[in-house]
N, C-alpha and C positions, 0 to 999 in steps of 0.2 A: 516337640513344639520350640523347644530354645534354637534347634537348628533352624527353624524356618523362620522364626523372628531374626535370627542373626543374616539369613539370607534375605530378609526383606529390608533391612537395615543397610546391608550392603548394595541392595538394589537402588535404594532412594539415593544414597551417597553417589553411585555411579550415575543416576539420572540427572542429579544437579550439577555433577561435575561436567557433564555433557553439555548441558544447558550454558554453564559458565564458560567453556572452551569455544563453545559457536559464537558465544556474545564477544568475547576478547577477540577471536579471529575477525569478526564481521567489523567491529570498532577500528581494529587496526588496519583493515583493508580499505577504509573510507576516508578519501580525502574530505576536507572541510571545504565547502563551496566558497566562504569567505577568504579563504587562503588562496584560491586559484586565481591566476593573471586574468585581468580584463583587458582583452586584445582590441587595439583602435577599431578594426574591421571586423565585422561579421556579416555572414549572409543575412537574409531578410527571413523574419520570425513571425508566424502566426500563432496567437495563443487561442485555443477554442476553450470556453468556459460554458460548460452545460448548466444550467440554473433551473431550479424549480422550487417556488416559494422560498427565495434566498432574500426577501426584502429588508430583514434586519441587518444583513452582512455584505450584500452584493456590491453597493456603491464603494464601500472601503476596499474591498477587493480588487476592483475593477481599477479604482483610481492608483492603485499600488502598481497595477501593471501599466497603465499609462505613464506612470512617472519614470518607467524604466528608459535609460539613456540608450535607446537603440534606434538609428534610422531605418525606416520602413517598417517599423513595427505596426502589425496589425492585431487589434484586439477583436474576436468573433464572438459575442454573447449569444448563446442560443436561449431564449425563454421557452421551456419546454411544458407548456399548458400549466402555467403557475396560477395559483388561485388568490394570490396576495397582489401586491404592489410591485413584484419584482419587474414584470415588463414595463410597467410606466416609467421606473426609475431608470431602467436601461435605456429607453427611448430620450429619456430628458438628458442623460449622460451622453448620448451619441448625438444629440442635436447641436451641442457644442464642441465635440471632439471627433474630426472626421478619421482620426485612426480607429474609433469604434465602430463596428457594424454590428446590429442585431435581426437575429433571425427568429421569429416567432413561430413555433410549433404549435398548431393549433389542435391536429388529431394526429392519435399513434396509428402507425400502420400496424396491421397483424403481423404477429411472429418477431417483435421486437420488444426488448426493454426500453422504457422511456430514456433513461441517461444514454445508452448506447446508440440509440437513433439519433438524439441531440449531438452527440461527438460527430456522428456520420454525417450528418446536416451541415455542421460547423467546419468540417473537413472539407467538404465541397466546397464551400464558401470561401475558404481561407486561398491565400495566393502565395506564402512562404515557402521558401525551402526546407526550412524547418516548422515542425507544427508541435507545440506545446499544449497538451491536454492537461487540465487544472480543473478545481471546482470553485463555485460561485462565493466560497468563504475562506480561500486561502490568501493570505497577505504576503508580498514580496516586499523585501528590503532592497535598498539601491543596489544596482549592479548585478542582480542576481541571473537575469537573463544574460547579460554578457558575459560574465563568468562561464556559465553553463555551455553556452554554446561554443564559446572559445575552447574550452575543455574538451569537448565532444569532437570538435574539428580537429583539434591538435592530436586525439587520439585515434582519428579515424572511426569514430563509434558511429552507428545508425540508432541508437537509443541511449538515453541518459535519463535515468531516473535520480530523484533527489528525496531523500527521507525528511521530512519536515519536522520542526519542533512542535509538539503538541501542547496547547495551551489548556491547562487543567489546574484551576484555582484550589480544589479541594485534595486534600492527601489521599482520601480512598479513591478518587477518581485518577489521581496520578499512580497510584498502585496499581489499579486495574489496567491503566494503558501499559505501565512498565512490564505487568504480567503477559499480556498479549504480546509485546515487542519483544521481550525475552525469548517466548518460545518461536515465534515467527522466525527469529535469527538463524534457527537450525533449521528450519524449513526452506529457506530461500537458498541458504549457503552462498551468500554473496560472494565470500573470499575466493570463489571459484569461478567469477566473471572474468579476469584475464585469460583463463584457459580455455581454448576450444575444446568441444568435446566433453566438457563437465556437466555435472546436473545443476550448477547455480543459475538462479534466473532473478529477475527483479522486475517489479512493476509497482508503482506508486499511483494513487488517484489525484495525489495533490500535485503531482510532477512527472510527467512522462513526457520528454522531450524526444521526439521521433523525427528522423529526416523524412519528407514526403515520398521520395522514391521507394525508399525500405517500407513504409506504412502501406501505399499502395500495391506493392510487389506482394506483400503478404495477404492482401484482401480486406485490408481496414477492419474498421468496426462492423462490415458485414459479415465477417467471420465470427464475429462475437454477439451476435444479434441477442441470445437469449442468456448471455453471461451475466449473473449477479456480481460478481468480483470482476468485472471487465478490465480493471487496471491492472491487476494481477496477470490475468489471462492474455492481454495484449503484451506484456513482457515475456511470458512464457510462449507465445507464439514467435515472437521477433527472434529470442533466442536459439529457439528450435528451428528455426529458419535459417540460422547462419549468420544473423545480424549482429555485429559486436555491440556489446552491451557495457554500459557501466552504471555505477551508483555512488553518488556522494552523499555526504552529510550536509543538508541544507538547513540545519538547524537556526544558525544565526542570520539567515535571510530568506526563509520559507517557513511559514508558521501557519497553523491551523487549529481550531477548536474541535477536536474530534467529536464530540456531542456536549452539549450544554446541560452537564450534571452528571453525577455517578449513576441515577439510575437510567436516564436517556443514554448514557454509554453501554449499559447492560443491555436494555431493549434493542439498542441499535445493532448490537453484535448478535442477538438471538434472531434479529430477521435475516442476516446472511452467513452465520457461521456454518451453516448445513452446505450451502454452495461451496465454501472452501475445502468441504470434505469430497466434493465432487457428487454429491447427494448419494453417497455410498454410506448405507447405514453400519455395516461393517466397520469401515474407516472411522465413521464418527464416534461410535460406540468405543474402538480400542482407544482413540486419541483422548477422548474425554475421561475414560476410567485412568489412563495413564496420568492425565492433569490431576484428578481428584486424590490419586495415589500419592504423587510428588508433593500435592497442598497439605494432605493429613498425615502422612507417614512420620515425617521427620520429627514434628513436634509430639507425635503419640509415642513413637519409639523414646524420643529423649526423655519423656515423662514417666512412661510406664513400662518400659522393658524391664526384665528382672535381671538378664545378663548383662555383666559389666560391658562386654564387648559389643553387643546390641545396641546398648544405651550409648557409649560412646560414638557409634558409628551415626546413629542417629542424631545426636547432638551435632555431630560435625556436618551432616548432612542439613540441618537446620540453620547451622552458621552460614555455609555456603549459598543456601537458598535466600537468606535475608540479605548477604552481600550482593547477591546478582540482582535482587530486585532494588535495593538501593541505588546500587550504581546505574543499572538501567533508568529508573526513575529520574536520577539526577541528569542522564544524557539525553533521554527522548522528551521529557517534560518539564526540566527545569528544578527537579525537585532537591530536597537537602539530605537525601539519603536515608532519612527516618523512616520512609514509605517502606522499606523493606521488612521492618516488622510486621506488616500487615499481609506477608507472604501467605500464609496458611489459608485465610479465607479469599485472597483473591484468587490464587491459583486453583482451589476448589471450584470456586464461582466459576471460572473458565471452563473447566470440565462441564458443570452444570449448564452453563449457556449452550455449549453445543450439544447436549442431550434436549436440552429444551428446544433448540432449533430444529433437530431432527424429529422430534415428537410432534412439534407444531405443523411442520410440514407434510409428516405423514398423517396427521389428524385432519388437516385441512384439505389433503390432496393436491396442495402446490402452496404458493407463497403469494403474497401481496406486495408489489413492488411500484411506488409512486402511483398508488390508487388503482392499480390493474393487477388482476388475478391471473397467476400463470400457472397451469396444471403442471404438477411433477413430472409427469410422463414427458410433456414437452421439454421441461428444463434438464431432463436426464439427456434427451436426444439431442439438444442443442449445445450440452457440455462440451467444452473442448477439455478433453482429458490428457493428462502427462504421457499415459500410456500409448495415446493414438497418434503423438507426433513423433517423427523421427529425433534421435540424439543428434545435439549440435554438433556441425561436422566442422572440420579443420579448416576448410577453405575460407568460411565466413563471408563478410560483406565487402565489397570493394572499398579500399580507403578513402575517406570522403574527398581530401584535396586532389587525389589522383583522378578518382572518378569524375569530378567537376571538371578538371581540366580536359579529361577525354571527350566529354560532352560537348565542351565550348570550342573543340578543334575544328577546323573546316573540314 
């Protein structure tokens, strides 16, 4: 028994060491958006903003976009069957602002998720060389778009995502967001983005900036009709299609309230966590049990292990985990670091959320998204799986300035 306890303690320490390593590598790999140069001239940008029932937030978000200092900026807001005043607010803003176009979606075609259809409708209406897909509650600081487009152009990227700062007033909410972000860092492996042929990829719902030709070449949101995590899968599709991809830390210039409160944050993740596991029960179960183990084992071993070595390893794993969550909370949500003390319940809760998400989908036989029920069989059939896509090739996408010069040549 003592050997088993010692092995569990070593496994917990190794697990948290890997989470810490992934977070450190990710943080070091990301440039800060506010530190990037703001070039004087950039190509035309169209911002696509799918909105449903965003009346409390949409005006502030849209005004922050219209305040961007970009010539030729176009904002296409898509009112996706809102039941509140979202459409009326957008129409009022558009009446006074010619750069804002509003598309009203009255009916959802069969075989589409609402947000994905709204993104596709907005992209069809947009005229820019670059398309930014964002959400109706994301707030942008001055110069965010100019810096992002300039960075993407300078590096010859076809897709640039930006990780936002999550506005989370409560410590428990910040700790939960930090736990999610800490584990996501290892899943996306963003430090590999500069190297073709690697597994890393990025996609962020708050900020997915895509060159139109790259977006259209991979099939756009029509390839993602039934993807609940469409932002992540757009990044995966572009990356695996050879489109050069980048990710920056947008925290100082891009911010969003993930959900309004701790309980809504948990329930929101219950809604889509199973989609992140590609609706695979075995994968969801494995990830969930691993999260529960990492959340519970360090504290339990540090307090209850009888062997000195096991207790020491458990205590070290606990210290690493608290440090990881504290640092992550400070980085992604502006926390003070004390949120790390909430590591055990928040990490266990992450695992429980994934189990609840899978169980709810199995019990209902599907998921409800934006008021529409989608059968699990259809979601699985429409899911873009990592294994179904080729590995990113070394050829990549043509460098942006060179390709633009080629297209404009006589």
